[in-house]
C-alpha positions in Angstrom: -88.9 68.7 -264.5 -91.5 66.7 -266.8 -95.1 68.0 -266.9 -97.1 65.5 -265.4 -100.7 65.3 -266.9 -103.6 66.6 -264.2 -106.2 64.7 -266.6 -106.2 61.9 -269.2 -106.9 63.1 -272.9 -110.0 62.2 -274.5 -110.3 60.0 -277.6 -111.6 63.0 -279.2 -108.7 65.5 -278.2 -106.4 62.3 -279.2 -107.9 62.2 -282.7 -107.4 66.1 -283.1 -103.8 65.9 -281.8 -102.7 63.2 -284.1 -104.9 64.3 -286.6 -106.1 60.5 -286.7 -108.4 59.1 -289.4 -110.7 56.1 -289.8 -108.3 53.1 -290.8 -110.4 51.5 -293.8 -112.0 47.8 -293.4 -109.8 47.2 -290.1 -111.7 49.9 -287.9 -110.5 52.4 -286.1 -108.4 55.7 -286.2 -104.5 56.0 -287.5 -102.0 57.9 -288.8 -98.7 56.8 -290.5 -96.0 58.8 -288.3 -93.2 56.8 -289.9 -92.3 55.0 -293.1 -88.8 54.4 -294.4 -87.0 54.4 -297.9 -88.3 52.9 -300.8 -87.2 49.4 -301.5 -86.8 48.1 -305.1 -90.1 46.5 -304.9 -91.7 49.8 -303.8 -92.4 49.3 -300.6 -90.7 50.9 -297.6 -88.0 49.7 -295.5 -90.3 49.8 -293.1 -93.8 51.4 -291.5 -94.9 53.0 -287.9 -98.6 54.3 -286.9 -100.3 55.0 -284.1 -104.2 54.0 -283.6 -107.1 54.8 -281.6 -109.9 51.7 -280.7 -112.8 52.9 -278.4 -115.6 50.6 -276.6 -117.8 51.9 -279.2 -119.9 49.6 -281.2 -117.6 48.9 -283.9 -114.9 50.5 -282.4 -112.5 47.5 -282.8 -109.8 46.4 -285.1 -111.2 43.6 -287.3 -109.7 40.3 -287.9 -107.1 40.3 -290.7 -103.3 38.9 -291.2 -100.3 40.0 -292.7 -97.5 38.4 -294.4 -94.9 39.9 -292.1 -94.7 40.2 -288.4 -96.4 43.3 -286.8 -94.9 45.0 -283.7 -97.8 46.1 -281.6 -96.9 48.8 -279.0 -99.3 49.9 -276.1 -99.0 53.7 -275.4 -102.2 55.4 -273.3 -105.5 54.8 -271.7 -107.1 51.4 -271.2 -105.4 47.7 -271.9 -106.6 46.3 -275.3 -107.2 42.6 -275.5 -106.0 40.9 -278.8 -107.3 37.6 -280.1 -104.5 35.8 -282.3 -105.1 32.7 -284.4 -102.3 30.9 -285.3 -102.3 29.2 -288.9 -101.6 25.6 -287.0 -105.0 25.9 -285.1 -104.1 27.2 -282.0 -105.7 30.1 -280.5 -104.6 33.2 -277.9 -105.2 36.2 -275.9 -102.8 38.8 -275.4 -103.2 41.9 -273.2 -101.4 45.0 -274.1 -101.3 47.7 -271.4 -99.3 48.8 -268.6 -99.5 45.9 -266.0 -96.4 44.3 -267.1 -96.0 42.2 -263.9 -99.9 41.4 -264.0 -99.1 40.0 -267.7 -100.1 42.8 -269.7 -97.2 43.5 -272.5 -96.2 47.0 -273.7 -94.8 45.7 -276.9 -95.8 42.4 -278.7 -94.8 41.1 -282.0 -97.8 39.1 -284.1 -96.2 36.4 -286.4 -96.7 36.8 -290.0 -99.7 34.7 -291.4 -101.6 35.0 -287.9 -105.2 36.3 -287.8 -105.6 39.1 -285.1 -108.0 41.2 -283.7 -108.3 43.8 -281.0 -110.7 45.3 -279.0 -110.5 47.6 -275.7 -110.7 45.3 -272.7 -113.4 44.8 -271.2 -114.8 48.1 -268.5 -112.3 50.2 -270.7 -113.2 53.1 -272.8 -110.1 53.6 -275.1 -106.7 52.7 -275.9 -104.2 54.2 -277.8 -101.3 51.9 -279.5 -98.8 51.9 -282.5 -97.7 49.4 -284.9 -94.8 48.8 -286.7 -93.6 46.7 -289.8 -90.2 45.8 -291.6 -90.4 45.8 -294.5 -93.0 48.2 -294.3 -96.8 48.1 -294.3 -98.9 48.8 -298.0 -102.6 48.2 -298.2 -102.2 45.4 -300.6 -100.8 43.4 -297.9 -103.7 43.4 -295.7 -106.1 40.5 -295.6 -109.5 40.9 -294.0 -110.9 38.0 -292.3 -114.3 36.3 -293.2 -116.2 35.6 -290.0 -118.0 32.3 -291.2 -114.9 30.9 -292.1 -112.6 31.5 -289.6 -115.2 30.5 -287.2 -115.8 27.0 -288.8 -111.4 26.7 -288.8 -111.5 27.8 -285.1 -114.6 26.8 -283.2 -113.8 27.4 -279.6 -113.7 31.5 -280.3 -116.6 31.3 -283.0 -118.2 33.7 -280.7 -115.4 36.0 -280.1 -114.8 35.7 -284.1 -118.0 37.0 -284.9 -117.8 40.0 -282.6 -114.6 40.9 -283.8 -115.2 40.7 -287.6 -116.7 43.0 -290.0 -118.4 42.6 -293.2 
């Protein structure tokens, strides 16, 4: 019989269990859990990570974009709100979480070239999720967002862009 947890783990217990480390520039704590075989270009065939974000100040995933699709997977904790800024100028909010009948997603693919940021939904404390990419992620693929440039390009989301950016 499967064990039913009686108490939700704390963020610190999750950090210790998975050996999570600070995610450079983007924010949160992460650990790579899988990398596929190396391709001729030196990148892995695919990668997977687990990430913990908290509602603490600076506990969000800062605006960034990647040159390939990235699949986000919700695991535990409170829902996660994602801000997506489409290259064509459109914006979208997506919520990752367990309430699939209420419109939340347990899995969501962010298209290549989309600016993305995430934070624990209002009223929440922490969220554990994963990201998978194929071909795999390397840090040279990461493009950090500039708050002023993005706010000028997407003025309808300027306040949220400022809140979800990091120098």
